[in-house]
Structures are given as C-alpha cells and as structure tokens.
N, C-alpha and C positions, 0 to 999 in steps of 0.2 A: 866082546859081548854087546849085542844090540839091546839097549834099554828101552822099554815101553813104560809109560807112566800114565796112570789114571788119577785125575784130580778129583777131590771131593764133589765138586759141582758137576762132574760127569758120571756120577754113579746113577745113571738113568738109562733107559733103553728106548730107542725109537723103532717103529715097525714099518716095513715096506712090504706091500702085497704084490706078488708076482702073479700075473694072470696065467690061466691054463695055456699050454702051447704044445703043439704036435702030439696031442692025445695024452699029455702028462697033466696031472692036476695042478692047480695053482698052489702057491705056498706063501707063507709069511716069513720074511727074513727080519731078524731082530739084530740091531746094531747098537754099539756103545761107542762114544767118542773117547779116544785115547791120544797120546802124543808119543812119537818115536824120536829118540835122541840119535840123530844120524851123524853127529860130529860137528855140526855147525853151531852158531851162536845160540840159536833157539831150536826147541823141538818142533817137529812137524806134525800137524793134526792128521789123524787117520781114523778109520772106522774098524772096530773089532766086531766080528759076528759072535753072537751068543745064542745058545740053544733056545732060551726062553727068557722072558722078563725076570723069572725067578733066579736065573743063573748069571746075574750081573756081576762084573768084577768089582770088588771093593777098591777104594782109593789105595794106591800104593805103586811100587815099582815092580816091573815084571821083566822077564827075558823070554825069548822064543824057545820053546821046547824042541829038542832035536828031532822029535817025531813029526814036526811040521815041515821038514825039508825032504825033498826028493831029488833024484838025479833025472834030468830030462832026456829026451830022445837024442840029444846031441852031446851027452856026457857032462852037461853043466849042472851046477847046483841051483835049485830054485825052491821057492816056498810053494807048498801045496795050494791049489786054488781055493779049496774049501777045507775047513777043519783046522785052521790055525789054532795052535794050542800054546798058551803062555803060562809060565810058572812064576810065582812070587820070587823076588830077589831077597835072599836072606840078609838082614841087616848085620853088618860086621861091627861088633862092639870091641872097642879098644880097652885093654886093661890099663888102669892108671897105676903108676908106681909111685909110692911116696918115699922120700929119702929122709 
C-alpha cells in the first residue's frame, strides 16, 4: 500500500491559473501539499489536485483508490493523469488484553 499523508499545516489550497489554449477556455487548478511514503527514510513532498478550495483533504493518512489506476497502451499499470482519488486509511486499533 502506498501511503499519502497530509499534515495539519498543509490543510490549505493553492491555485494556479491555466490560460486559454487552442480554443479551450482557461481554468484554475487547485492543489494541496501532501507527502508520499515511498519506502525511503523520509516521505516525498507532492501535490494533490482538489476540485475546489472547499474540497481540501483534512490532515491524516490516505491510500490511492483503485479507480485512480489505468492500463496504458503498452499493457503497463499507471496512475491516471487527472482525477487521482485517495481514500482515508482506517486506523487499526489493537485490543488490549488484561491478565
């Protein structure tokens, strides 16, 4: 499982304006900072796209939803270019046994 983490200080959104191009209207892309745990000593900073500033991800741990993967033209697995969906990781509680 690839873990993505949003820290409390990253529960904000930044906006990037894309100008009109080839007859298509301009648009605004909203992004939030998150960190991907790729197996190294430290997580790697990344950007998560969000639909709007109202849809910011709260602080917590997430995993990539299976709907975010596609099979490319060469039969390989890859992430969709747009529409990455992440889901919260459920906290596992351990039952304490008293003797």
